[in-house]
Structures are given as structure tokens and as C-alpha cells.
N, C-alpha and C positions, 0 to 999 in steps of 0.2 A: 676218278674223274680226270679228264685230259688236262684241264687248266692247272690243277694242283700238281699233277705229275710234271708238267713243263716247268712250273715254278721251282719245284724241288730239284729237278735235273739240271737246270741252267742257272739257278741262283738269282732269279728275277722275282719281283713282287707278284704276289697273288692278291688281286683286288677283289673285294666282296661288295663294295658299295656301288650300285649301278650309276650313281651320279658322277663317278670317276671314269666311266666307260669312254674309251677312245677308239677311233678307227684303227684297223690293223691289229685287232685283238682276237684271241681265241676265247670264246665264252662257253661255260659249261652250265647245264641246267639239271636239276633233280626233277625227274618226271614221275617219281614213284616206282620206277623199275630199277633193276640192278644196273643197267647200262646207262641210264640217263640220256642226255642229248648234248651234242657239242656243235658249235657253229663258228663261222668266221665273220667278224664284224667289218663290213665294208665301209660304212659311214655312220656318223652320229649327228643327230639334230638336237634341238632343245628338248623335245618331248618324245622322241622316237629314235630308233636305230635300225640299220639295214643289215641283214645277215644273209649269207649264202650257206646252205646246209644240205646234207643228204642223210639218209638213214642206213645204218649198218654198212656203209660203204657201197651200197648197191643201188639205192633209189635216190635220185636227185629230187630234192624238194624245191629247188629253185631259190629265188631271192624273195625275202619277206621283209616287210616293214613292221617293226615290233614296237609297241608302246614302251617308253623308257620307265619301266616299273620293275620292282624286285621280283614280281611274279607275273607270269603270262599264262592265263588260264590255269591249268593244274601244274604247270612247270614253274619251278622257283630257280632264280639265278643262284648258283653255288659260288661262282667266282670267275674271274677272267685274268688273262695275262696279256700284256701288250707287247707285240713283237718289236716295237720301237725300243723298249727297255733292253731287249736282248741285243739289238744292233748297237745301242749305246754302250752296253757292257763289253762288247767285242772290239770296240774301237780303241 
């Protein structure tokens, strides 16, 4: 999954608790398929978050407002990394 790979490659935290989600994060979902799904977190509200995402790098799914839960339909949040952690580490 992309988020865990970024965490390992750059030495930044991999968060798994959705209550810690922040904007400017890359979030990975387990969809029951080998590939899973990855999205960019644009904004976070009290009970929702906003993602932009595409499929297989070919199909733009657009912007979605997602309930702030550990699972969304059949997709389960695997983890996420916040790019602000990477910026702070590089400074």
C-alpha cells in the first residue's frame, strides 16, 4: 500500500486511527483487491473528510466527501501519512 511505503521510505509516521486524519495526507484503503485504493486528503471536518482520487492512474473519480469512519462501504482505511510530517522532517 502506498501510505506504508511512503512511511518506510521517508521515515515518517504511518497513522492508522482515522481520528488523527489531517489534510495534506495520502490515505490508503483495503478494498479486498490486491491493489486497494489510495487518495489525497484535501480537507478534514469533524465527521467527514474530502478526498481527490483516481483509479489505476487512468480514471479520474473526482472529489468525494467521505464519512470519517474506519470503513467506507467495503473499503477499510489501512493507514495514512501526512505530508506535513515529511516537510517538518526535511526542515
